C-alpha positions, 0 to 999 in steps of 0.5 A, a space after each residue: 136260274 140266272 135271275 135267282 142267282 143275281 137276286 141272291 148275290 144282291 142280298 149277299 152284297 147288302 148283308 156284307 155292306 151292313 157288316 162292314 158298317 159295324 167294322 167287324 166280321 161275324 166271327 168276332 161278334 163275341 167281342 162287340 160293344 154292349 150297345 150293339 145287339 149281338 142277337 141281331 148280328 147273329 141273326 143277320 149272320 145266320 141269314 147270311 149263312 143260309 143265303 150262302 148255302 142257297 146260293 151254293 145249292 143253286 150254283 151246283 144246280 146250275 152246274 148240273 144243268 149245264 153239264 146235262 145240257 153239254 152231255 145232251 149236245 154231245 149225245 146229239 153230235 154223237 148220234 149224228 156222227 153215227 148216223 152219217 157213219 151207218 148211212 153212207 153217202 151215195 158216192 160211198 155206196 158207189 165206191 163199194 158197188 158190186 161191179 168193180 173195174 174200169 173195164 166193165 162193158 155196160 149196156 150200150 145205148 144201142 145194142 146191135 145183136 142178132 137175137 137168134 144167135 144171142 143167149 141171155 143168162 138170168 137169175 142167180 148170177 155170181 157177180 164176181 164172175 162177171 166183173 167185166 167182159 174179159 171175166 165173162 169170156 174166161 168163165 164162159 170158156 171154162 164151161 164151153 171150151 173153144 166156143 168163140 164169143 162175138 160180143 158180150 155185155 151186162 144189161 142194166 139189170 145184171 143179166 149176161 148177153 152173149 152173142 155167138 157165131 151162129 144160131 146152131 151154136 146158140 141152140 147147143 149152148 142153151 140146150 146143154 146149159 147147166 144151172 150151176 154155170 155162173 151161179 152164185 153159191 150164196 143164193 138159196 136156189 144156186 141156179 141160173 137160166 139160159 135162153 135164146 134172146 129170140 125165144 123170149 120175144 114171142 109176141 106180135 102187134 096187130 094194128 088197125 083192129 076195129 074196136 068192136 072186135 073182141 080179144 076172143 075173136 082175135 084169138 080164134 082168128 089166128 092162122 092155122 098152125 099157131 099153138 092157141 094154148 095159153 094165148 094172151 091178147 091185150 088191147 091197148 087203151 088210153 088213160 081215159 079208157 078209150 079203146 085203141 085199134 092196136 092189139 098185142 098177142 102173146 104166143 106160145 112159140 117163136 115160130 107162131 110169130 113168123 106164121 102170123 106175120 107171114 099169113 096175117 089175121 083174117 077176121 070177119 072176112 077181112 084180112 089184117 096185114 099190119 102184123 108186126 113182131 112186138 118190140 119192147 119200148 126203148 128206154 133211155 138209161 141214165 146214171 144217177 151217180 154221174 148223170 150221163 147216159 148209157 149205164 147205171 150207177 152200179 156200173 159207174 166208174 166215177 168215184 164222186 157223185 155229181 149233183 143233178 141240180 148244179 153239176 157240183 161234186 156232191 149229192 143233190 141233198 147237200 146242194 145249197 146252190 141257187 143257180 141251175 146247171 146241167 152237167 151234160 150240156 152245161 146249160 143254166 136253164 135246166 137240171 141234168 134230168 131234164 128232157 130239154 137237155 140237148 144231150 138227152 135229145 141227141 140220145 133220144 134221136 139215136 134210140 129212135 133211129 131204126 137202122 139197128 135193132 135194140 134189145 
């Protein structure tokens, strides 16, 4: 469009020069000398008017195009702004996390609790009732007045762990638990479930089991007194399908676990004594807001997000730094999520220590 405008302007200037040589304007052509061809001048004037009209139309078209382009640019910026507004940064989500309060007692790296006197509350928990350990205690005492709590915390999945003073008290609480306790009224089911932690783990691990022994043979060889109904036996295998000599057996009752560990498993006149209680694999919990260990993002008290790439105060998606930096050990050789981090290694060593039982 700019080239057309330039050409039109050139033509107008050429016509203006021709008129200037005559010394008269188009409006005074009726008084021109007779030796000048007035028709020729009028024809030129008509072409000038036509050219001016075309130029004006083209200028209006250019203005419309510029206005449209500006409008599109404004719309794009508006949409981008709305996108940023409707899709907040991760740090903004953390500020509005469900668990608020600086005194939140999150799941520690190692939890030394007695599973026989610890209850676990799951399902539709009202998160406003478990803002911190104090609120858990106060709400629990509304249901069970005078019952002392030894320790309590929230798991990374939002379940409530409550360790009580004795096994008998734990059994009484579990047996008298009502579905409405700690229940969220907004939930369709509006119910919670209470179990003794020790009862949830009803599996054993049998080691040194020959690979030619089937899972059915193992189930039939379980000691007398063990409830063999709905028993599930699983043999561990490698990624390539190679059978291992370790077998997991899910039992019906927690008492069955004690029987198997005490008596062992007799298969083909051979007694397998390496029978242990199954312990879920210990996992290292890392926060994806501050990238420290021992809690998750929704329980993080840090208002801004830490970049896992350069340790800056921004999200990884906004990072433009070329240099690495770990926010945990300050190394410039790896990111905060690297297993080479010295802080990660220390946490891992703590979890591998067998002095305490981890759940």
